[in-house]
C-alpha positions as CSV (number, residue, x, y, z in Angstrom):
1,X,-16.0,3.5,26.1
2,X,-13.8,1.8,28.6
3,X,-14.2,2.8,32.4
4,X,-10.6,4.2,32.2
5,X,-11.5,6.8,29.5
6,X,-14.9,7.6,31.0
7,X,-12.8,8.6,34.3
8,X,-10.4,10.5,32.0
9,X,-13.2,12.6,30.5
10,X,-15.1,13.1,33.9
11,X,-12.2,14.3,35.7
12,X,-11.0,16.3,32.5
13,X,-7.4,15.7,33.0
14,X,-5.9,18.0,30.4
15,X,-2.3,16.4,30.7
16,X,-3.5,13.1,29.3
17,X,-3.8,12.8,25.6
18,X,-5.8,10.1,23.7
19,X,-4.1,9.0,20.6
20,X,-6.1,7.1,17.7
21,X,-3.8,4.6,15.6
22,X,-4.8,3.0,12.7
23,X,-3.3,-0.2,10.9
24,X,-4.4,-0.9,7.4
25,X,-3.1,-4.3,6.7
26,X,-3.3,-7.4,4.1
27,X,-0.7,-10.0,3.2
28,X,0.4,-8.3,-0.2
29,X,-0.3,-4.6,1.0
30,X,1.8,-5.1,4.3
31,X,1.0,-2.8,7.2
32,X,0.4,1.1,7.0
33,X,0.4,2.4,10.6
34,X,-1.1,5.7,11.1
35,X,-1.6,7.9,14.3
36,X,-4.1,10.8,14.2
37,X,-3.1,14.3,14.7
38,X,0.6,13.8,15.5
39,X,3.5,15.4,13.8
40,X,6.3,12.7,13.4
41,X,6.1,9.2,14.8
42,X,5.1,7.5,17.8
43,X,5.7,3.9,19.1
44,X,2.8,1.9,20.6
45,X,2.8,-1.6,21.7
46,X,0.3,-3.5,19.4
47,X,-0.3,-7.2,20.8
48,X,3.0,-7.0,22.9
49,X,5.1,-5.8,20.1
50,X,6.6,-2.1,19.8
51,X,5.2,-0.7,16.7
52,X,5.9,2.6,14.9
53,X,2.9,4.9,13.6
54,X,3.4,7.6,11.1
55,X,1.7,10.9,12.1
56,X,-1.3,11.9,9.9
57,X,-4.3,13.8,9.9
58,X,-6.3,10.3,9.6
59,X,-10.1,10.8,10.3
60,X,-12.0,7.8,12.0
61,X,-15.4,7.1,12.7
62,X,-16.8,7.7,16.1
63,X,-16.7,5.0,18.9
64,X,-20.6,4.6,18.7
65,X,-20.4,3.7,15.0
66,X,-17.4,1.3,15.6
67,X,-18.9,-0.4,18.6
68,X,-22.4,-0.7,17.1
69,X,-24.1,-3.7,15.4
70,X,-24.2,-2.0,12.0
71,X,-22.4,-3.8,9.1
72,X,-21.3,-0.3,7.6
73,X,-18.8,1.2,9.8
74,X,-18.2,4.6,8.3
75,X,-15.1,5.6,6.4
76,X,-11.5,6.5,7.4
77,X,-9.9,9.3,5.3
78,X,-6.5,11.0,5.1
79,X,-4.6,13.1,2.7
80,X,-1.0,14.0,3.9
81,X,0.6,10.7,3.2
82,X,-2.1,9.6,0.4
83,X,0.6,9.2,-2.2
84,X,2.3,6.4,-0.3
85,X,-0.6,4.7,0.5
86,X,-2.0,4.7,-3.1
87,X,1.3,3.2,-4.0
88,X,0.9,0.4,-1.7
89,X,-2.6,-0.1,-2.7
90,X,-1.6,-0.7,-6.4
91,X,0.1,-3.9,-5.1
92,X,-3.4,-5.3,-4.6
93,X,-3.9,-5.2,-8.3
94,X,-1.2,-7.8,-8.9
95,X,-2.4,-10.2,-6.0
96,X,-2.9,-13.6,-7.2
97,X,-6.1,-13.8,-5.3
98,X,-8.6,-11.6,-3.8
99,X,-7.3,-10.3,-0.3
100,X,-9.2,-9.0,2.6
101,X,-7.9,-5.8,4.0
102,X,-8.3,-5.3,7.6
103,X,-8.4,-1.9,9.3
104,X,-7.7,-1.9,13.1
105,X,-8.5,1.1,15.1
106,X,-6.8,1.5,18.4
107,X,-7.2,4.1,21.1
108,X,-4.2,4.7,23.5
109,X,-4.0,7.2,26.6
110,X,-0.6,9.1,27.0
111,X,-0.5,7.5,30.6
112,X,-0.2,3.8,29.0
113,X,1.1,3.6,25.5
114,X,1.5,-0.2,25.8
115,X,-2.5,-1.4,26.3
116,X,-5.0,0.1,24.2
117,X,-8.2,1.4,25.6
118,X,-10.3,0.4,22.7
119,X,-9.5,-2.0,19.9
120,X,-11.9,-2.3,16.8
121,X,-10.9,-4.5,13.7
122,X,-13.2,-4.0,10.6
123,X,-12.7,-4.7,6.8
124,X,-12.0,-2.2,3.9
125,X,-15.0,-2.6,1.7
126,X,-14.0,0.1,-0.9
127,X,-11.1,2.6,-1.7
128,X,-11.6,6.1,-3.1
129,X,-8.8,7.9,-4.2
130,X,-8.7,11.7,-5.3
131,X,-6.1,14.1,-6.0
132,X,-5.9,15.0,-2.4
133,X,-7.5,12.4,-0.4
134,X,-7.7,8.5,0.2
135,X,-11.1,7.4,1.7
136,X,-11.5,3.8,3.0
137,X,-15.1,2.6,3.4
138,X,-15.4,0.2,6.3
139,X,-17.4,-2.9,6.9
140,X,-17.6,-5.8,9.1
141,X,-18.1,-8.3,6.0
142,X,-15.2,-10.1,5.1
143,X,-15.5,-9.9,1.3
144,X,-12.8,-12.3,1.1
145,X,-14.7,-15.0,2.4
146,X,-17.8,-13.9,0.5
147,X,-15.9,-14.4,-2.9
148,X,-14.5,-17.6,-2.0
149,X,-18.0,-19.0,-1.2
150,X,-18.4,-19.1,-4.9
151,X,-15.7,-21.7,-4.9
152,X,-17.0,-24.1,-2.4
153,X,-18.9,-26.1,-4.8
154,X,-18.9,-26.9,-8.5
155,X,-22.3,-27.5,-10.2
156,X,-20.6,-29.9,-12.6
157,X,-19.5,-32.2,-9.8
158,X,-22.7,-32.2,-7.7
159,X,-25.6,-32.4,-10.4
160,X,-28.2,-32.0,-7.8
161,X,-27.3,-28.6,-7.0
162,X,-27.2,-27.4,-10.6
163,X,-30.5,-25.4,-9.9
164,X,-29.4,-23.8,-6.7
């Protein structure tokens, strides 16, 4: 937790709100921008660019999980805009190659919507879709790099590596 957030929680300034923003992104998918617990849209600066986030009831893992050394980083879940997200997820089925889907979780205080207090980037490991909710399992493993590792060498070219 940043020093600024620690100070906020110790002073209990009720006028300051902490916003949690989520960016789900890949080249084919584009970007899905969500902000937790807000009705309507909010604009935050992401890497110096004003970016609009849609209000939703997205649930994110705690900071202790996101900041830990564990490979598994928990799940994010949302339901109100699930249909829109599922429609975009179907674009991944038609992608020409396997793509890593990054999930970036940012926290802003209402005092400063230009600089995030916390910034975590992880990867989507699995998508679970039900009638009412979308759940994305998070990991630090870049599955795109892992699948490409199989393409590094061809055993027919490197005969000495056939039994490896």
